[in-house]
C-alpha positions in Angstrom: -1.7 -14.3 -7.3 -4.4 -11.9 -6.2 -7.9 -11.3 -5.1 -9.1 -8.6 -7.5 -12.6 -8.6 -6.1 -11.3 -7.4 -2.7 -8.4 -5.5 -4.1 -5.8 -7.7 -2.4 -2.6 -8.7 -4.1 -0.3 -11.4 -2.8 3.4 -11.7 -3.5 6.2 -13.9 -2.3 9.5 -12.9 -0.8 12.0 -15.6 0.3 9.3 -18.2 0.5 6.9 -16.2 2.6 3.6 -15.0 1.1 2.5 -11.5 1.9 -0.8 -9.8 1.1 -1.0 -6.2 0.1 -4.5 -4.6 0.6 -5.6 -1.1 1.2 -8.7 -0.6 3.3 -10.3 2.7 4.2 -8.5 2.6 7.6 -5.1 1.9 6.0 -5.6 4.7 3.5 -6.5 7.1 6.2 -3.4 6.1 8.1 -1.3 6.6 5.0 -2.8 10.0 4.3 -1.9 11.1 7.9 1.6 9.6 7.7 2.4 11.2 4.3 0.3 14.4 4.8 -1.2 13.9 1.4 -4.6 13.1 0.1 -5.3 9.8 -1.6 -5.3 11.4 -5.1 -1.9 13.0 -4.4 -0.6 9.6 -3.2 -1.8 8.0 -6.4 -0.3 10.7 -8.6 3.0 10.3 -6.8 3.0 6.6 -7.5 2.3 7.2 -11.1 5.1 9.6 -11.7 7.8 8.0 -9.5 8.7 8.7 -5.9 11.3 8.4 -3.2 11.9 5.0 -1.7 10.8 6.3 1.7 7.5 7.1 0.2 7.2 3.7 -1.4 8.1 2.0 1.9 5.3 3.9 3.6 2.8 2.8 1.0 3.8 -0.8 1.4 3.7 -0.6 5.1 0.2 0.8 4.9 -1.0 -2.0 2.6 0.5 -4.7 4.8 -0.8 -3.3 8.1 -4.3 -4.9 7.8 -3.1 -8.5 7.3 -0.2 -10.4 8.9 
């Protein structure tokens, strides 16, 4: 379930469908919240990270769509 052309990915939790998408604005907000650049965020995701970090990434991706 996704929209690869727009970079959106949908997923379902407890019967509710959510959309995860990262826009320029959401990435800027994420950089500010984590005090890391986008490349550093990507590297952290690739090597493993703390749950707090992952929560911030999901929050950033969900911020653009209800």
